[in-house]
Every structure is written in C-alpha cells, then in structure tokens.
N, C-alpha and C positions, 0 to 999 in steps of 0.2 A: 395492674401495670400502668394504665393510663393516668390514674390518680397520682402514683408515685412520680411519673414523668412530668406531670403538670407542676407538682410541688418542686421538683428538681429544676425545671425551667424557670420557675419563679425565683428560686434562690440564685440561679446563675445570673439572671437579669438584675437582681438586687445587688449582687456582688459587682457587676459592671458599674452600677451607680456609686457604690461605696469606693471603688478604686479611682473614681473621678473626684472624690471628695478631698479637698485640700487638707483637712484634718487627718485623713487616713494616709495621704501621701507623705505627710511629715512624721508619721509614726512608723518606723521601720518594721516593728514587729507585726502590727496590724497589716501593713502593706504586704509583708512576706506571707502571713497566714491567709489573707484573703486571695492573694494571687495564686497560692498553691491550691486552695479550695476550688477556685474557679477553673484552674488547669485540670484538676481531677474530674470536675463535672463536665468539662467541655466535650469529650467524646460522646457521652450519653445525650447531652443537649443537642449536638449536631445531628445525631441519629434520630432523635425525636422530631427535630425540625424537618428532616427528610421524610420521616414516617408520616407526619401530618400532610405534607405536600403530596405524597403518593396516595394517601387516602382521599384527599380532595379530588385529585385527578381521576382516581378510580370511580368515585361517586359520579363525577361528571360524565365519564365514559359510559357508565351503566345507564344513566338517564338518556344519553344519546342513543344507546342501543335500543331503547324502547320507542324511538321515533321511527317514522317512515324513511327508510334509506334504500338506496340502490344496492345491488349485490356487492359491488366493489367497496363501497363505504362500510357496509356491514362487516365485510371481512377485515377491513382495516381496524374498525372499532373492536372486533373480537380479538385481534392480535394485540391491540393495546391493552385490553382488559387482562389478557393472559400474562403479558409482560409485567403489568402493574401488580397483579396478584402474586406472581413469583417474587417480585421485589418486596411486597408486603411480608411474605413469609420469611424472607432472608433478614429483613430489618427486625422483625419480631424476635427471631432467634438471636440476633446480634444484641438487641436491647436487653433481652433476658440475661445474657452474659454480663453486660455492662452494669446491670442492676444488682449483680451478686455482691455480697459484702466484700469490701476490699481490705486486705491486711494493712493497717496503718503504717507498718514498717516497710512496705514494698519498695518505696522509692529510696530507701536509705542505703548508705555504704554498708559494707559488712566487714567484720573481723572474723577471720577463718583460723581455726586451730586444727592442726593435723598431728597425730601422735602415732608412732609405731606401737602396736599392741602385741598380740600373740605372734611369735615367730622370731624374736631377737633381731639380729642384724638384717635379715631379709625383710622383716616388717618395717624397719627404719628405711631401708632402700625403697620399699614400696611407698612409704610416706613421701619420700622425695619425688617419686614418680607422680604422685597425686598433686603435689605442690606444682610441679611443672605443668600438669594437665590444666589446673585451674588458672595459672598465670597465662598460659597460652590462650585459653578461652577468654580471659579478661582482655587480652590484646585484640581479639576479634571483635569485642564489643566496644573498643575504644576506652576501656577503663584503665585506671592507673593503679599499680600494685606497689605497696610499701611494706618492706619487711620490718616486722616489729621485734621479733626475737627468734632465735634458733638455737637448738642444741643438737649437734651432730655426733655421729659415731666415727670410728676410725676409717670406715669404708666410704664416708661421704654421705651416708643416709641421715635422715632426720629422726632423732628420738622424739623431738617435738619442734614444730615450726609454727609461728604465729605471724599473720600478715593481714594488712588492711587492703581491701579492694575498694577503690574510690570511683564511684560511677553511678549515675541515676538509674534506679531500678535493679541495682546489684542484688539486693536481698530478694526481690520478687523472683529472680531466676535461680539463685543459689541456695535458697532456704531448704530445698528438697535434698540437699547433699549431706545433711547431718545424719550420722549413723556410722555403722561399722562396714568398711569396705574390705572385701575378701579377695585375695589374689592366689591363683593356682599357677605355679610355674616352677621351672628348674632354677634354683638360686645359683648365682655366680659362685657362692661359697660351697656348693655341693659338687663334689668330685664324682660321685656315683651316678649322676644324671637322673636322680629321682625327683619326681614332682612333689613340691612342698605346698602346703596351704598356710598362709599367713594373713594377718589382718592389721589394718590401720584404722583409726577412728577419726572422723571429721566432725567438727563442731562449727556451725555457721551462725553467727550472732549479729543482729543489726547494730550498727554503731549507735551508741547513746550519747546524746548531746549533754553538755554540762547542766543545762536547765532542766533536763529530764531526770537525771540522776545526780543529785547534789551530794557531794562528799565533803564533810567538814574535816578540817585538820585534826580536830580532837578525836576523830573516829578512825584515824589511820596511823599505822606504824611504818616508818620508812627505814629500811636497812640497806646499807651499801656494802659491796664486796668487789673483789677483782673479777673481771669477766674471764670466762674460760672457753676453751676450744674443744676439739674432738677428744673424747676420752676423759674430759674433765680437767685437762691441764690448764694452768693459768696462762693467758696470752698477754696480759699486761700487769703492771704493778700498781696502777692507780685504781682506786675504788670507784670506777665509773658505773658498774652494774648496780641496778636498783631493784629491790623487792618491796612492794607496797602491800600491806595487809590491812584489810577492812575489818576492824575489830568487832563490830556488831554482828557480822555474818561469818567471819573467819575466812572470807574469800581472799586469795592472794593473786598478785600479778607480778611477774618479773620481766625486766628488759635489760639486755646488755649489748644490744646491737648498735645503739647510737654512739655518737662520738663524745658525748659529754654526759655527766651525771644528770644535769637538768633535762637534757633531751630524753634520756632513758626514763626519768621520773614521769615526764609528760606522757610518754608512750605507755608506761605501766599503768598510769591513771586512766588512760583511754581504754585499755584492755579491762581494767577493773570495773569501770562504769558499764561496759558491755556485758561483763559476767554477772554483775549484780542485776542489771536489767533483764538478762536472760533467765536468771534464777526466779525473779518475780513473775516473768511471763510464764515459765513452766509451772509455777505454783498455781497461777490463775487458771491455766489450761487444765491442770490436773483436777480441778473442781468439776469440770464439765467433760472429763475424758470419756465417760461412759456414753454420753449423748452426742458428743461432737467430734470424736476422734476421726480424722480423715484416713482413708485407706493409704494415702501416700506418706502420711506422717511428716512432721517437720521438727521433732525435738528429741526423740528417744535416742540417746547416744549409744545405747547397747544394741539397738535393733540392727540386724544384718540387712542392709538394704541392697547391696550389689556385689556381684562376683565378676572378677576379671580373669578369664581362663586363657592363658597365653598359648598352650599347645593347640587349642582349637580356635584361636583368634576370636574368642567369643566374650561378649559382655552381656550379663543378664541382670536386669533390675527386678528384684523379687517382689516388690510391692505391687507392680502392675503386670508382671509376667512378660516384660518386654525383653527380647533377645536380639542383639545385633552381632553380625559376624564381620566386624571391621574394627578389631581391637586397636590396631596401630593408629588409625585416625582418631579414635576416642582418646587414647593416651597422649595424642598431640593436640588435644584441646577441642576436638570436634564433638562436643557433647550437647549441641543445640537440640538435636532430635530427641534425646533422652529428656531434657528439661521440658521441651514442648509437650511430650507425651505425659509427663507427670503433672504439668499444669492443666492439661485437658482433663485428666483423671480427677483432679481436685475439683475443677469446675463442674464436672458431671456429678460428683459426689454431693456438692452443695445444692445443685439443682434437684437432685433426687430427694434431698432432705427438705427441700422447699425453703431454703434460707435466702 
C-alpha cells in the first residue's frame, strides 16, 4: 500500500508542476486531462499526507513513552498514542477504499432509458413513476435533467422514455439502476382490486463524448418522419422526428422531442454514441464475466434487481438483500440509502477479490 501511495504522491506532485507549465496552460486538452487526473488523485494524496503525519507523531510519542516521565505525563502520552493509533486504523481503511480501481466513467453524465416491459399499460405507468423517481433524485443532487425522447400511451404512461442527467458523478451513483424493476400493486385499470405484477426495464449508460465514439457520416442512415403522440397518432405534419441508424452495428436511436429536425438529429446522435459505447463496454466485460462479475451488477438489462411492493410499502433490492419499508419516500426520489448500500457492497466485493 505504501509503495502505491508514494507513487501516487509523486504523480500528483508532477501534475502540479505540469499545470504550471506555460505549454500545458496553452493546450486545452492537456490542461483538462491533467487537471482531471490531479483532481482524481487529490483525496488519496491528502489522506496519505495525513497518514504520514500521524505515523511521525505516533513514532515520536512512542519514543517519549520510553523516557522517564511523571505519572501525569505518562497518562497524557498513553492517551495520545491511543488516539493516534485509532486514527491510523481509520486512515488505513480510508486509503484502502481510495486505492480501489475507479470506474473511468464515474464522473460522467448519464443517458437513462426506461421502458414498460411485462404488464401492458400498468408497466408503462410504472415506467413513468420510475422517471419521476429519478428526476426527483437528480434534483436533490443538483443535476439537470433533459428529456431526449418519449413514447407515451393513452393513460400518460411511458412505453419508452429517454433522458439525459447532466451532473458530475451521475454515473457513479446511477450505474447500479440498470436492470428489471418489478412493481406489485393494484393497477388503476383494475376494477376488481387484484394485485398485479408488472415490470419496467432501466438502462443507464455513461454519456460518450464525440472524441470517444467517432461516428462517420458514411456509417449512418438518417430517416425523418412526423412526430407522434399517445397511441401513435401524428401530432404535427412536419418531418421533425429523426431516426439515426449506425450501419456497422445496426444500432438505432430516435428522437422526436426537440423543436427542430437538427435538434432531434443531435440528440439522436448523442443517444447513439452512448448505445455504441455501452455495447462495447458490455462486450469487454463479458470477456471477464466469470472472474470479475460483481454481486451488485451494472449491466444485465434482464436481471431483476428490485421489487416495489405498494400494499406493504416495501422496496427490496434483490442483489444485496436490502429491504426498506418506506416506499412513498423512495418513489419521491429518496434513493440515496439504496445507492449507498450498493456502492458499499461493490467496494467490499472489490476488496475481497484483492483488486
């Protein structure tokens, strides 16, 4: 651990020198990359600096303990050693966590896709509830939500909704949400009062920058059509809706929510880049799935990850066996405790594997 920390500290200090270099200051890409790298290293660098200071003070206190001291001074030195030893243990635990491999996408914005799956209209209504849950959570984090595309049914539910959440660290917190979400409740469409089970799927993808996923004009087909509303009826007569198909992969993205064709094309390309990047990421992860699969998972869209039971006001995350009896608050965006528990479970999993 100490060797890694010394190497990290050396790199942090080297970056401080580079950021003062006029050649770097005049190169926007280098300046951005070095600034981000140093920002990522800063928590571990500061923890290491404090750890070194604690260890020096602890060594000095132990030397003093071996000297001839009166009873009062002995007690003071013993208390100081106890305090410093406790702080040493706390810092070592903190540093172990800081040295765990960080997902390179953690700081990115996310594109979220929610689709009503099994359950027809009730699944679409639940998809709209999930959309509201995530947008309210985004508000608590100070993030900005931008609707990319939506396909509604006659009851106001979402057959599909795609939106961008713009905020630092969005992916680090929402990446655990990908999967099948199950709801158990009495649908508004059910006159007999019977409890139904429906599902909606959530896909969370880190936003891909243009330089990360380069899409050439020759590799895409752009189709335009009239945008539609609930039930598929046309809501305007201009061909402002856009569908972009990436020919090499067959991946498509559609957007009709913008005010113009150009706006919709830009948004569709944004979604397309994220989908292509996500496909490549999943292919890469699949190579190591047997060795590296985390118990919390972050990619299998078919995996049932959570159940929302309305009659019992219960939310259960099946991956870590977490159950909360405050469904109303969760549906209003209070999902921080669930996300924190999933993050801790992943960290524990990485530490157990020695990564």
